[in-house]
C-alpha positions as CSV (number, residue, x, y, z in Angstrom):
1,M,0.0,0.0,0.0
2,S,3.0,2.3,-0.3
3,E,3.1,5.0,-3.0
4,S,5.2,3.0,-5.4
5,G,3.4,-0.2,-4.7
6,T,6.7,-2.1,-4.8
7,S,8.0,-1.6,-1.2
8,A,7.3,-4.4,1.3
9,A,7.7,-2.1,4.3
10,P,4.5,-0.5,5.4
11,T,4.5,3.2,6.1
12,Q,3.6,4.8,9.4
13,V,0.2,5.9,8.0
14,E,-0.5,2.3,6.8
15,E,0.4,0.9,10.2
16,R,-1.8,3.4,12.0
17,L,-4.7,2.8,9.6
18,R,-4.4,-1.0,9.9
19,A,-4.4,-0.7,13.7
20,A,-7.4,1.5,13.7
21,L,-9.3,-0.8,11.4
22,A,-8.5,-3.8,13.5
23,A,-9.6,-2.1,16.7
24,R,-12.9,-1.1,15.1
25,A,-13.4,-4.6,13.8
26,H,-13.0,-6.0,17.2
27,S,-15.6,-3.7,18.6
28,V,-18.4,-5.2,16.4
29,R,-20.4,-8.0,18.0
30,P,-22.8,-10.5,16.5
31,A,-25.7,-8.5,18.0
32,D,-24.6,-5.5,16.0
33,L,-24.9,-7.5,12.8
34,R,-28.5,-8.9,13.4
35,P,-31.2,-7.3,11.2
36,L,-33.7,-5.1,13.0
37,G,-37.2,-6.3,13.5
38,P,-39.9,-5.4,11.1
39,P,-41.5,-2.0,11.6
40,T,-44.6,-1.8,13.8
41,A,-47.5,0.6,13.8
42,A,-45.8,2.6,16.5
43,D,-42.8,3.1,14.2
44,R,-44.9,4.8,11.5
45,P,-45.6,8.5,11.8
46,A,-49.3,9.4,12.1
47,G,-51.0,11.0,9.1
48,W,-48.8,9.4,6.4
49,F,-51.5,7.6,4.5
50,C,-53.4,8.3,1.3
51,A,-57.2,8.0,1.9
52,G,-58.2,9.5,-1.4
53,S,-59.9,12.9,-2.0
54,P,-61.3,14.6,1.1
């Protein structure tokens, strides 16, 4: 990931970025990846329906 793309030694920025991404990845738990439940009537704002002409 260095500028030239040929160097095997990572730069300081690459090391810091890699460490930050690894720390963030370790903070994600399985519960964070579960889909949310389906919306309920309480989740919908009142008055957002089309009932035709008044």
